[in-house]
SEZA-782806 format. One line per field, with one value per residue: residue number from 0; residue in one letter; x, y, z of N, C-alpha, C in turn. Coordinates in Angstrom, 1 decimal. Layout:
SEZA-782806
nr = (NUM/...)
rest = (A/...)
n_x = (X/...)
n_y = (Y/...)
n_z = (Z/...)
ca_x = (X/...)
ca_y = (Y/...)
ca_z = (Z/...)
c_x = (X/...)
c_y = (Y/...)
c_z = (Z/...)
This chain:
SEZA-782806
nr = (0/1/2/3/4/5/6/7/8/9/10/11/12/13/14/15/16/17/18/19/20/21/22/23/24/25/26/27/28/29/30/31/32/33/34/35/36/37/38/39/40/41/42/43/44/45/46/47/48/49/50/51/52/53/54/55/56/57/58/59/60/61/62/63/64/65/66/67/68/69/70/71/72/73/74/75/76/77/78/79/80/81/82/83/84/85/86/87/88/89/90/91/92/93/94/95/96/97/98/99/100/101/102/103/104/105/106/107/108/109/110/111/112/113/114/115/116/117/118/119/120/121/122/123/124/125/126/127/128/129/130/131/132/133/134/135/136/137/138/139/140/141/142/143/144/145/146/147/148/149/150/151/152/153/154/155/156/157/158/159/160/161/162/163/164/165/166/167/168/169/170/171/172/173/174/175/176/177/178/179/180/181/182/183/184/185/186/187/188/189/190/191/192/193/194/195/196/197/198/199/200/201/202/203/204/205/206/207/208/209/210/211/212/213/214/215/216/217/218/219/220/221/222/223/224/225/226/227/228/229/230/231/232/233/234/235/236/237/238/239/240/241/242/243/244/245/246/247/248/249/250/251/252/253/254/255/256/257/258/259/260/261/262/263/264/265/266/267/268/269/270/271/272/273/274/275/276/277/278/279/280/281/282/283)
rest = (M/Y/R/A/F/D/A/L/A/N/G/N/D/A/A/I/N/V/L/E/A/A/L/L/I/A/H/L/E/Y/P/D/L/D/Q/A/R/C/E/A/Q/L/D/E/L/A/Q/R/V/R/A/E/L/A/L/P/S/P/I/D/Q/A/E/L/P/A/E/V/E/P/L/A/A/I/Q/A/I/N/K/V/L/F/E/E/E/G/F/H/G/N/R/E/H/Y/Y/D/P/D/N/S/Y/F/N/K/V/L/E/Q/R/C/G/I/P/I/T/L/S/L/L/Y/I/E/V/G/R/R/V/G/L/H/I/E/G/I/A/L/P/F/Q/F/V/T/R/C/V/T/P/D/T/T/L/Y/I/D/A/Y/E/D/G/L/V/L/S/E/Q/E/C/R/E/R/I/R/H/M/A/R/K/R/I/K/I/H/D/H/W/F/E/P/V/N/P/R/F/F/V/A/R/M/L/N/N/L/K/N/I/Y/I/D/R/E/D/F/E/R/A/L/K/I/C/D/L/L/V/V/L/L/P/R/F/A/G/E/W/R/D/R/G/I/M/H/L/Q/L/K/H/Y/A/R/A/K/H/D/L/T/T/Y/T/E/L/A/P/R/A/S/D/R/E/E/I/L/E/H/I/K/S/I/R/Q/I/I/A/T/M/N)
n_x = (23.7/21.4/19.3/20.0/19.0/16.4/15.2/16.4/14.4/11.4/11.1/9.5/8.7/9.8/12.1/13.9/17.9/19.3/22.1/23.2/21.3/22.3/24.7/24.8/23.7/25.8/27.2/26.2/27.8/30.6/31.3/33.4/33.4/34.2/31.8/32.6/35.1/33.8/32.5/33.6/35.8/33.8/33.1/35.3/35.8/33.7/34.7/37.0/35.3/34.0/36.2/36.9/35.2/35.8/34.3/34.0/34.8/32.2/32.1/29.1/25.9/23.1/22.2/22.8/25.6/24.1/25.3/27.1/26.1/24.0/24.5/27.4/28.4/27.3/29.1/31.5/31.6/31.5/33.8/35.3/35.0/34.4/36.7/38.6/38.9/37.5/35.6/33.3/30.7/30.5/30.5/31.6/31.6/28.7/26.9/28.1/28.5/29.7/29.3/27.1/27.2/28.2/30.5/31.7/31.6/33.4/35.5/36.6/35.6/33.7/30.6/27.1/24.0/22.4/23.7/25.9/24.5/23.6/26.1/26.9/24.4/25.0/27.8/27.0/24.6/26.9/27.8/25.6/23.9/21.0/20.3/17.8/17.0/16.1/13.8/14.0/13.1/14.4/17.2/18.7/18.4/19.7/17.9/17.9/16.9/16.6/15.5/15.9/15.0/15.2/17.3/18.4/20.9/23.3/25.1/26.0/27.0/28.9/28.5/26.9/24.4/21.1/18.0/14.6/13.5/15.0/15.6/13.4/13.3/15.7/14.7/12.6/14.5/16.0/13.6/12.8/11.1/7.4/6.3/4.7/5.1/5.0/4.6/4.7/7.0/8.9/9.4/10.8/12.4/11.0/12.5/12.3/11.5/14.2/16.2/14.8/15.2/17.8/18.5/16.6/18.4/20.1/19.1/18.3/20.1/21.9/19.5/20.2/22.5/22.2/22.5/21.6/21.4/23.4/20.9/18.7/19.1/19.4/16.5/15.5/15.6/14.3/11.9/11.8/11.7/10.0/7.3/4.6/4.3/3.3/4.8/7.7/7.6/6.9/9.3/11.6/10.3/10.3/12.9/13.7/12.5/14.5/16.3/15.9/14.4/12.0/9.7/9.4/9.4/7.4/5.8/5.8/5.3/2.7/1.6/2.0/0.1/-1.9/-1.5/-1.9/-4.6/-5.8/-3.5/-2.3/0.1/-1.2/-2.4/0.2/1.6/0.4/0.1/3.2/3.2/1.9/2.9/5.5/4.0/3.6/5.9/7.3/5.9/6.3/9.0/8.8)
n_y = (18.7/19.2/19.5/16.1/15.3/16.1/14.1/11.7/11.4/12.1/9.8/5.9/5.0/2.7/1.8/3.8/4.7/4.2/4.3/6.0/7.7/8.3/9.4/11.3/13.4/13.5/15.2/17.7/18.6/17.7/19.1/18.3/15.5/12.1/10.2/7.6/7.1/5.9/4.0/2.6/1.4/0.2/-1.7/-3.2/-4.1/-6.2/-7.9/-9.2/-10.5/-12.2/-13.2/-14.9/-16.4/-17.9/-17.5/-16.7/-13.8/-11.8/-9.3/-8.3/-9.6/-11.3/-13.5/-15.6/-18.4/-21.9/-23.1/-21.9/-21.4/-18.5/-17.9/-18.4/-16.6/-14.2/-14.0/-14.5/-11.9/-10.0/-10.6/-9.6/-6.8/-6.0/-7.5/-7.4/-4.5/-4.0/-1.7/0.0/0.8/4.4/5.1/7.1/9.3/9.7/11.3/12.7/14.7/13.6/10.4/10.2/10.4/8.9/8.7/9.4/7.1/5.3/5.8/7.0/4.6/4.3/4.4/4.8/3.2/3.3/4.1/2.2/0.0/0.2/0.4/-2.5/-3.7/-2.8/-4.1/-6.8/-7.2/-6.8/-9.3/-11.2/-11.7/-11.2/-8.7/-6.0/-3.1/-2.4/-1.2/-0.9/-0.7/1.9/0.8/0.8/-1.9/-4.8/-7.0/-10.7/-12.8/-16.5/-19.5/-21.5/-19.9/-16.6/-14.7/-11.6/-9.1/-6.8/-4.5/-2.1/-3.7/-4.8/-7.0/-9.0/-11.2/-12.1/-13.5/-13.3/-14.0/-13.4/-10.4/-9.0/-10.0/-7.8/-5.8/-5.6/-5.3/-3.1/-0.6/-1.1/-1.6/-2.8/-3.6/-3.9/-5.2/-4.6/-6.6/-5.1/-4.3/-5.6/-5.7/-4.7/-1.6/1.0/2.3/5.3/6.0/5.1/6.7/9.0/9.0/8.7/11.4/12.6/12.0/14.0/16.4/16.5/16.1/19.4/20.7/20.7/21.3/24.0/24.6/26.9/27.2/24.5/22.7/23.8/23.5/19.9/19.9/21.1/18.7/16.9/18.2/18.1/15.2/14.2/15.3/15.9/15.5/17.3/17.9/18.1/20.2/22.1/21.9/23.6/25.1/27.3/26.8/28.0/30.9/31.3/32.3/34.4/34.7/35.2/35.9/33.1/31.7/32.0/31.2/28.1/27.6/28.3/26.6/24.5/25.2/24.6/21.5/20.2/20.4/19.9/20.1/19.9/21.9/24.1/26.7/27.3/27.9/29.4/32.4/32.1/32.9/35.2/37.2/37.0/38.2/40.5/41.9/41.6/43.7/45.7/45.8/46.6)
n_z = (4.6/6.4/4.2/3.2/5.4/6.0/3.2/4.1/6.2/5.3/3.7/4.1/7.2/7.1/6.0/6.7/6.8/9.6/10.5/9.2/9.2/11.7/11.5/9.9/11.9/13.2/11.6/12.0/14.7/14.0/11.4/9.2/8.6/7.8/6.0/4.6/5.8/8.4/7.4/6.5/8.4/10.0/8.4/8.3/11.1/10.6/9.0/10.7/12.3/10.5/10.0/13.0/12.9/10.8/7.9/4.1/2.4/0.6/2.6/3.6/3.8/3.3/4.7/8.1/7.7/7.0/8.7/10.7/14.2/15.5/18.1/18.2/16.8/17.8/19.7/19.4/17.5/20.7/21.0/19.1/19.3/22.1/23.6/22.0/20.5/22.6/22.9/24.9/27.7/28.3/31.4/32.9/32.1/31.1/30.1/28.1/24.8/23.4/22.9/21.9/19.1/16.4/15.2/17.1/18.8/17.3/16.7/19.4/21.0/23.0/24.4/24.7/25.5/23.3/21.1/21.3/20.7/18.0/16.5/17.2/15.8/13.1/12.9/13.2/11.1/9.2/9.4/8.9/10.5/11.8/13.8/16.1/17.1/20.3/22.9/25.5/29.5/31.1/29.8/26.4/24.2/21.8/20.2/18.7/17.4/16.8/14.7/17.0/19.3/21.5/22.0/23.6/23.9/25.5/24.4/25.7/28.3/28.0/25.5/27.0/27.2/26.7/28.1/27.5/29.7/31.5/31.1/31.7/34.7/35.2/34.7/36.3/38.3/37.9/38.6/41.1/42.3/42.2/38.9/36.1/33.7/30.0/26.9/24.8/24.9/24.1/21.3/18.6/17.6/15.9/13.7/12.4/15.0/16.7/15.6/16.9/19.0/19.2/19.1/21.0/23.5/23.0/22.8/25.1/26.4/26.0/26.6/29.7/29.8/29.3/26.8/24.2/22.1/20.6/21.3/20.0/17.5/17.4/17.8/15.6/13.9/14.5/14.9/11.9/11.8/13.4/12.4/13.4/15.9/18.5/21.1/20.4/18.7/20.0/22.0/20.8/19.8/22.5/22.8/20.4/22.1/24.0/22.5/22.1/19.1/18.7/16.3/15.2/17.7/18.0/16.1/16.5/18.9/18.4/16.5/18.1/20.2/18.3/17.1/19.6/20.9/23.8/25.6/29.0/29.9/28.1/28.5/29.9/27.4/25.8/27.1/27.0/24.6/24.6/25.9/23.8/21.7/22.6/22.9/20.4/19.0/20.3/19.6/17.3)
ca_x = (23.2/19.8/19.0/19.9/17.7/14.8/14.4/15.7/13.1/10.5/11.2/8.8/9.2/11.1/13.2/15.3/19.1/19.8/22.9/23.0/20.8/23.7/26.5/23.8/22.8/27.1/28.0/25.8/28.6/31.8/31.2/34.2/33.1/34.2/31.2/32.7/35.8/33.3/31.7/35.2/35.1/32.3/33.2/36.8/35.3/32.7/35.6/37.5/34.4/34.1/38.0/37.1/34.2/36.1/33.9/35.0/34.2/31.7/31.2/27.9/25.6/21.6/21.8/24.4/25.5/23.1/26.3/27.4/25.3/23.7/25.1/28.7/28.3/27.3/30.3/32.8/30.9/31.6/35.2/36.5/34.0/34.5/37.9/40.0/38.7/37.5/34.9/32.7/30.0/31.1/29.5/32.6/31.3/27.7/26.2/28.7/27.4/30.2/28.5/25.6/27.6/27.9/31.9/33.0/31.8/34.3/36.5/37.3/35.6/33.6/29.3/26.1/23.5/21.6/24.9/26.8/23.5/23.9/27.1/26.3/23.3/25.6/28.5/26.1/24.5/27.9/28.6/24.7/23.2/19.6/19.8/17.0/16.8/15.2/13.7/13.7/13.2/15.7/18.5/18.6/19.2/19.2/17.1/18.2/15.4/17.0/15.0/15.1/15.1/15.1/18.0/18.6/22.3/23.5/25.9/26.9/27.5/30.2/27.7/25.9/23.3/20.4/16.8/13.6/12.8/16.4/15.4/12.2/13.8/16.5/13.8/12.1/15.0/15.9/13.1/13.0/9.6/6.7/5.9/3.9/5.9/4.3/5.0/5.2/8.6/10.3/9.1/11.9/12.3/10.5/14.0/12.1/11.8/15.7/16.4/14.7/15.5/19.1/18.4/16.2/19.1/21.5/18.0/18.2/21.9/22.4/19.1/20.8/24.0/21.5/23.6/20.7/21.9/23.6/19.8/18.0/20.2/18.6/15.4/15.3/15.8/13.0/10.8/11.6/11.5/8.7/6.4/2.7/4.5/3.0/6.1/9.0/7.4/6.9/10.3/11.8/10.2/11.4/14.5/13.7/12.8/15.7/17.6/14.7/14.1/10.9/9.1/10.3/9.1/5.6/5.1/6.8/4.7/1.4/1.5/2.4/-1.1/-2.7/-1.2/-2.3/-5.3/-5.9/-2.5/-2.3/0.8/-1.8/-2.8/1.1/2.5/-0.5/1.5/4.5/3.0/1.3/4.3/6.6/3.8/4.2/8.0/7.3/4.7/7.4/10.0/7.9)
ca_y = (18.0/19.5/18.5/15.0/15.0/16.1/13.6/10.8/12.0/11.6/8.3/5.8/4.5/0.7/2.4/4.8/4.1/4.5/4.7/7.4/9.4/8.6/10.3/13.1/13.9/14.0/16.0/18.7/19.3/17.6/18.9/17.8/14.1/11.2/9.2/6.5/6.5/5.4/2.9/1.8/0.6/-1.3/-3.5/-3.4/-4.8/-7.2/-8.8/-9.0/-11.0/-13.2/-14.7/-15.8/-17.8/-19.0/-17.2/-15.8/-12.4/-10.6/-9.2/-8.4/-11.5/-11.1/-14.0/-16.0/-19.2/-22.1/-24.3/-21.3/-21.1/-17.6/-17.6/-18.3/-15.0/-13.7/-14.1/-13.8/-10.4/-9.4/-11.4/-8.3/-5.4/-5.8/-8.1/-6.7/-2.8/-1.9/-0.9/0.0/2.3/5.6/5.3/7.8/10.5/9.1/12.7/13.7/14.6/12.8/9.3/10.5/11.4/8.0/8.7/9.8/6.6/4.9/7.0/6.1/2.8/4.2/5.3/4.6/2.1/3.9/4.2/0.6/-1.2/0.6/-0.1/-3.9/-4.1/-2.9/-5.3/-8.2/-6.7/-7.5/-10.8/-12.0/-11.4/-9.8/-8.0/-5.4/-2.4/-2.7/0.1/-1.5/0.1/2.1/0.6/0.2/-3.2/-5.4/-8.8/-11.6/-13.9/-17.3/-20.4/-22.4/-18.9/-15.1/-14.1/-10.4/-8.4/-5.8/-3.8/-1.3/-4.3/-6.0/-7.9/-10.0/-11.9/-12.3/-14.7/-12.9/-13.9/-12.5/-9.1/-9.0/-9.4/-6.9/-4.2/-4.9/-5.1/-1.6/-0.6/-1.1/-1.4/-3.8/-2.7/-3.8/-5.5/-4.8/-7.2/-4.7/-3.6/-6.5/-5.5/-3.6/-0.4/1.4/2.6/6.3/6.1/4.7/8.2/10.2/8.5/9.3/12.5/13.7/12.4/15.0/17.5/16.6/17.2/20.6/21.9/20.3/22.6/25.3/25.3/26.4/26.9/23.2/21.9/23.8/22.3/19.0/20.2/21.3/17.8/16.6/18.2/17.2/13.8/14.0/16.3/15.5/15.3/18.7/18.7/18.7/22.0/23.3/22.4/24.1/27.5/27.5/27.5/30.6/32.1/31.3/32.7/35.3/34.3/36.2/35.4/32.0/31.3/32.5/30.5/27.2/27.7/28.1/25.2/23.3/24.4/23.5/20.4/19.3/21.6/19.8/19.9/20.4/22.8/24.9/27.9/28.1/28.3/30.7/33.4/33.0/33.3/36.9/37.9/37.3/39.2/42.1/42.3/42.2/44.4/47.1/45.8/47.5)
ca_z = (5.8/6.6/2.8/3.3/6.7/5.1/2.3/4.6/7.1/4.7/3.6/4.6/7.9/7.6/4.7/7.3/7.1/10.8/10.7/7.4/10.3/12.8/10.6/9.8/12.9/14.1/11.0/13.2/15.8/13.5/9.6/9.0/8.7/7.0/6.6/4.1/6.6/9.3/6.9/6.2/10.2/10.3/7.4/8.8/12.1/10.6/8.3/11.5/13.4/10.7/10.2/13.7/12.2/9.1/6.7/3.4/2.6/1.2/4.3/4.0/3.4/3.4/6.1/8.3/6.4/7.9/9.3/11.8/15.4/16.4/19.8/18.0/16.1/18.5/20.7/18.1/17.7/21.6/21.2/18.5/20.0/23.7/24.7/21.1/20.2/23.8/23.3/26.6/27.7/29.5/33.0/34.1/31.7/30.2/29.5/27.1/23.8/22.3/23.4/20.7/18.0/16.1/14.3/18.3/19.3/16.6/17.3/20.8/21.5/23.9/23.8/25.4/25.4/22.3/19.9/21.7/19.9/16.3/16.5/17.7/14.4/11.9/12.7/13.0/10.0/8.0/9.3/8.4/12.1/11.3/14.7/16.1/18.3/21.3/24.0/27.5/30.1/32.1/29.2/25.7/23.9/21.0/19.9/17.3/16.9/15.9/14.6/18.6/20.7/21.3/22.3/23.6/23.8/25.7/24.1/27.3/29.2/27.1/25.3/27.5/26.3/28.1/27.6/27.8/31.2/33.0/30.9/32.6/36.0/35.1/34.8/38.2/39.7/38.4/38.9/42.5/43.2/41.2/37.7/34.7/32.5/29.0/25.7/23.8/25.4/23.5/20.0/18.0/17.7/14.9/12.8/12.5/17.0/16.9/15.2/17.9/20.3/19.6/18.7/22.2/24.3/22.5/23.1/26.5/27.4/25.7/27.0/30.8/29.7/28.9/25.4/23.7/20.7/20.2/21.5/18.8/16.3/17.8/17.8/14.1/13.1/15.4/13.8/10.5/11.7/13.7/12.3/13.9/17.4/19.1/21.9/19.3/18.0/21.4/22.6/19.2/20.4/23.6/22.3/20.5/22.9/25.1/21.9/21.3/18.2/18.8/15.6/15.1/18.7/18.3/15.3/16.6/20.0/17.8/15.8/19.3/20.9/17.3/17.3/21.1/21.7/25.3/25.9/30.4/29.2/27.1/28.8/30.1/26.6/25.3/28.3/26.3/22.9/24.7/26.1/22.2/20.6/23.3/22.8/18.8/19.0/21.4/18.8/15.7)
c_x = (21.6/18.7/18.4/19.1/17.1/14.7/14.8/14.3/11.8/9.9/10.5/9.7/10.6/12.0/14.2/16.5/19.3/21.1/23.6/22.3/21.5/24.8/26.0/24.3/24.6/27.7/27.6/27.5/30.5/31.3/31.8/34.6/32.9/33.0/31.8/34.2/34.8/32.5/32.9/35.6/34.9/32.7/34.5/36.4/34.9/34.2/36.5/37.0/34.3/35.3/37.5/35.9/34.6/35.4/34.2/33.6/32.8/31.3/29.8/26.8/24.3/21.5/23.3/24.3/25.6/24.3/26.8/26.3/25.3/24.7/26.7/29.5/28.1/28.8/31.5/32.9/32.3/33.5/35.9/35.8/34.8/36.2/39.1/39.9/38.9/36.8/33.7/31.9/31.1/30.0/30.3/32.0/29.4/27.2/27.1/28.8/28.3/29.9/27.4/26.0/28.9/30.0/33.0/32.9/32.9/35.2/37.6/36.7/34.1/31.6/28.5/25.8/22.9/23.0/25.6/25.7/23.8/25.2/27.6/25.4/24.1/27.1/27.7/25.3/25.9/28.2/26.8/23.8/21.7/19.0/18.7/16.7/15.6/14.7/12.9/13.6/14.6/17.1/18.3/19.1/19.1/18.6/18.3/17.4/16.3/15.9/14.5/14.7/15.6/16.3/18.5/20.6/22.6/24.9/26.4/27.2/28.4/29.3/27.3/24.9/22.3/18.8/15.9/13.5/14.0/16.1/14.3/12.9/15.0/15.6/13.0/12.9/15.5/14.4/12.5/11.8/9.0/6.2/5.5/4.7/4.7/5.3/6.0/6.8/9.4/10.1/10.0/11.6/11.8/12.1/13.6/12.6/13.7/15.8/16.1/14.5/17.0/18.9/17.8/17.4/20.3/21.0/18.7/19.3/22.4/21.5/19.6/21.9/23.5/22.4/22.2/20.6/22.2/21.3/19.3/19.0/18.8/17.4/15.0/14.5/14.4/12.1/9.8/10.9/10.0/7.6/5.2/3.2/4.4/4.1/6.6/9.1/7.7/8.3/11.1/11.5/10.4/12.7/14.4/13.6/13.0/16.9/17.2/15.0/12.5/9.8/9.0/9.5/7.7/4.8/5.2/5.2/2.8/1.0/1.6/0.4/-2.2/-2.9/-2.3/-3.0/-5.4/-4.7/-2.1/-0.9/-0.1/-2.2/-1.5/1.7/1.7/0.0/2.5/4.1/2.2/1.9/5.1/4.9/3.7/5.5/7.9/6.9/5.7/8.7/10.1/8.1)
c_y = (18.1/19.1/17.1/14.2/14.7/14.9/12.5/10.5/10.9/11.0/7.5/4.6/3.1/1.5/3.5/3.9/4.3/4.6/5.6/8.6/9.5/9.4/11.1/13.8/14.5/14.5/18.0/19.7/18.9/17.4/18.3/16.0/13.0/10.0/7.9/5.6/5.0/3.9/1.7/0.5/-0.2/-2.2/-4.0/-4.8/-6.0/-8.8/-9.6/-10.6/-12.4/-14.0/-15.5/-17.2/-18.4/-19.0/-16.7/-14.8/-12.8/-10.5/-9.1/-9.0/-11.2/-12.4/-14.6/-17.5/-20.6/-23.4/-23.3/-20.7/-19.5/-17.2/-17.4/-17.2/-13.7/-13.1/-14.0/-12.3/-9.4/-10.0/-10.0/-7.1/-5.2/-6.0/-7.4/-5.1/-2.0/-1.4/-1.2/1.5/3.2/5.7/6.7/9.2/10.3/10.1/13.3/13.4/13.7/11.4/9.0/10.6/9.4/7.9/8.5/8.4/5.4/4.8/6.9/5.5/3.1/4.7/5.3/3.5/1.7/3.4/2.8/0.2/-1.0/-0.1/-1.8/-3.8/-3.8/-3.7/-6.3/-7.7/-7.7/-8.7/-11.7/-12.3/-10.5/-9.6/-6.5/-4.1/-2.6/-2.0/-0.6/-0.5/0.4/1.7/0.2/-1.0/-3.5/-7.0/-9.6/-12.7/-15.2/-18.5/-21.2/-21.4/-17.6/-14.4/-12.4/-9.8/-7.5/-5.6/-3.2/-2.4/-5.3/-6.9/-9.6/-10.4/-12.6/-13.2/-13.0/-12.6/-12.4/-10.7/-8.5/-8.8/-8.3/-5.1/-4.1/-4.3/-2.9/-1.2/-0.2/-1.5/-2.9/-2.6/-3.7/-4.5/-5.6/-5.2/-6.7/-3.9/-4.2/-6.6/-4.4/-2.5/0.4/2.2/4.9/7.0/6.1/6.0/9.5/10.6/8.8/10.9/13.1/13.5/13.3/16.3/18.1/17.0/18.3/21.4/22.0/21.7/24.1/26.0/25.2/26.7/25.0/22.7/22.2/23.6/21.4/19.3/20.1/20.0/17.0/17.0/17.9/15.7/13.4/15.2/16.6/15.5/16.5/18.6/19.0/20.0/22.8/23.2/22.8/25.6/27.6/27.6/28.2/31.0/32.0/32.2/33.9/35.7/34.4/35.2/34.2/31.2/31.2/31.3/28.9/26.6/27.6/27.1/24.2/23.5/23.7/22.2/19.6/20.5/21.3/19.8/20.5/21.7/24.3/26.4/28.7/28.0/29.5/32.2/33.6/33.6/34.8/37.3/37.9/38.3/40.4/42.5/42.3/43.2/45.9/47.1/46.4/48.8)
c_z = (6.3/5.5/3.2/4.1/6.0/4.6/3.1/5.9/6.9/3.9/4.0/5.8/8.2/6.9/5.3/7.4/8.6/10.8/9.6/8.5/11.1/12.3/10.3/10.8/14.0/13.4/11.3/13.8/14.9/11.2/8.5/8.9/7.8/6.9/5.7/4.5/7.7/9.0/6.7/7.4/10.5/9.0/8.0/10.4/12.1/9.9/9.6/12.3/12.4/9.8/11.2/13.6/10.8/8.3/5.7/3.6/1.4/2.6/4.6/2.8/3.9/5.0/6.9/7.8/7.9/9.0/11.2/12.9/15.3/17.3/19.5/17.5/16.5/19.6/19.9/18.1/19.3/21.4/20.1/19.1/21.4/24.3/23.3/21.2/22.0/23.8/24.7/26.6/28.9/30.5/33.4/33.2/30.8/29.6/29.0/25.8/22.7/22.6/22.4/19.4/17.4/15.5/16.0/19.1/18.7/17.2/19.0/21.6/22.8/23.8/25.0/25.3/24.1/21.0/20.7/20.9/18.6/16.1/16.6/16.2/13.6/11.3/12.4/11.4/8.5/7.8/8.9/9.1/11.3/13.1/15.0/17.7/19.1/22.3/25.1/28.3/30.9/30.9/27.6/25.0/22.9/20.9/18.8/17.7/16.1/15.7/15.9/19.1/20.5/21.9/22.3/24.5/24.3/25.5/25.5/28.2/28.1/26.1/25.3/27.1/27.1/27.9/28.1/28.9/32.3/32.7/31.8/34.4/36.6/35.6/36.2/38.9/39.9/38.6/40.3/43.4/41.9/40.8/37.1/33.9/31.5/27.6/25.0/23.8/24.5/22.6/19.4/17.2/16.1/14.2/12.9/14.3/17.1/16.5/16.1/19.2/20.8/19.4/20.4/23.0/24.1/23.2/24.5/27.7/26.7/26.5/29.2/30.9/29.9/27.6/24.7/22.2/19.6/20.2/20.0/17.2/16.3/16.7/16.3/13.5/13.5/15.2/12.7/10.7/12.2/13.6/13.1/15.5/17.9/20.0/21.3/18.7/19.1/22.3/22.2/19.8/21.7/23.4/21.9/20.9/23.8/24.4/21.4/19.7/18.3/17.8/15.3/16.3/18.5/17.4/16.0/18.0/19.4/17.3/16.9/19.6/19.6/16.8/18.7/21.8/23.1/26.0/27.5/30.5/28.7/27.4/29.5/28.6/25.7/26.2/27.3/24.7/23.3/24.9/24.4/22.2/21.3/23.1/21.3/18.4/19.4/20.1/16.7/15.4)
């Protein structure tokens, strides 16, 4: 699994297959996961959407036929996913790790904004809609650009369709204060950072639970995915320290200080490294 993830992460950003990455991540917790079965579930959902639109097979085509309005396709996706299949946001147990494991999202029909957005993107792609992930503040949504307009779809809210102006109003409302809206928030998420965001959700959940062994596995993937991001080396170093992997902790925290020589927490990290060296010296 790690070898496959490493190969994926070392590719060009645009070529990273987010679905493949999501299923590799799920292999950490569910080693018997059947990737082909998960993809078949997506195919079956898309086939039902195509049936709603009276479209023939094959299910995987590059573009939606010109005679089908994108909004009609979105409505068909919403009908299959949310009305018929009952996919929904897991508000009651939002921080359940299974919400971030894509195989469990397919199985349990619930998730969080980013995994439900991935579901929406994958079903849309199989229907011929080009849908992209958009990392807005407070909530991850998707975007569908048509010749006439740009539509934003909130898969966590049962496929609610929004204009950009409505998204801006939601951000202001959720911020509960005056906030500067940045245009770049509405640009599609780079596939690498799409995957990183899923991993960071899991990392934070496991750290909050003090489940450092699972958090460490997620940190390993983040370091592979974002090797130049100093904070990922620091976080993995702290996980190693929590688990008393002193040599590995020293290596990662030292790497952090080299990558971020002006970090605000530099002195704190140097103290950790000093303490680790003293511990290692007493063990020899």
